[in-house]
C-alpha positions, 0 to 999 in steps of 0.5 A, a space after each residue: 660168196 661175198 667175195 664172188 659178188 665183189 669180184 663181179 661188181 668190180 668187173 662191171 656187172 650189175 646183175 647176178 650171173 643167173 639173170 645175165 645168162 637168162 637174158 642172153 637166152 631171151 634176147 636170142 629167142 626175141 630175134 625170131 618174134 614179130 611185134 605189133 604195137 597196140 598203143 605206144 602211149 599205154 606201152 601195150 604190144 602183141 608179140 607173135 612167135 614165128 618159131 615154136 619152142 615145142 615142135 608139137 605146139 603151133 606158134 602163139 601170140 602174147 599180149 605184153 603190157 610194159 606199164 603194168 609189167 605183165 605178159 600173157 605167158 606169165 613169166 614176166 610177172 612171176 619171175 620179175 625179169 623180162 621174158 623173151 616177149 618183153 625183150 622183143 617189145 622193148 627192141 621194137 620201140 628202142 627201150 632199155 630192157 634192163 629197166 624191167 629187171 627187179 632190183 632183187 637180182 642186182 649184185 648190190 642187193 645180193 651182196 647184202 646177204 653175204 656181207 655179214 660175217 659168220 662166227 667160227 663154230 666151236 667144237 661140238 664137244 665144248 657145246 653147253 647143252 642145257 638140261 631138258 625141263 620136261 620129259 617126253 612121254 610116248 602115247 601108248 595108244 599110238 604104239 603099233 602092235 606088231 603081233 597078231 591081226 591089226 585091230 579095226 578102229 571102226 566105230 560099230 553100229 547096227 549094221 555090224 551086229 551079226 544075227 545069232 546063228 544056230 551053229 553049223 548046219 548040215 550040208 544035206 538036210 540044213 538042220 543043226 546038230 550034225 554035219 554032212 558025214 553024220 546026217 541020218 538022211 545022207 543015205 537017202 539022198 545018195 540013193 536018190 541021186 544014184 537012181 536019178 543018174 541011172 534014169 
């Protein structure tokens, strides 16, 4: 990577390749924009797009403030290099747009990142690993129980206390101690239901 930066610098480039490509695109887009100078002294402009980037969105206008390095599209202040609206404003008044590119994008700055040499790492088998000075103990309370129904971790209150039930109630007479098949009133209810069906 260091050699790549040196080669680009020897070729006469000032900025990294990604920024150069982005500026080419921004210059192409700026040709289709109209610029209105609001204040030459304050370096403020109104840039209107004549062609929308998205077919369903109508063209918009953006305020550009070169002195404070701001644009209403927010790309200028976020990415720290000129957006297409700034390029159009600079072209209107004949300013060099490259002066608004942050120096972090220069090849000279990126060369500092890669100028340090990294030592060759020895083979993994020769690494000296110091013994651990502590023992890792897992928390048993956090272990997941894989068998059975998962236990609820809710804190119970008065609403969770169930009323005491008298056991199962008969489906016919609603009394405890027996069920529907052994209910003494079963035949009586069955006889009543059959008579009512005949009527």
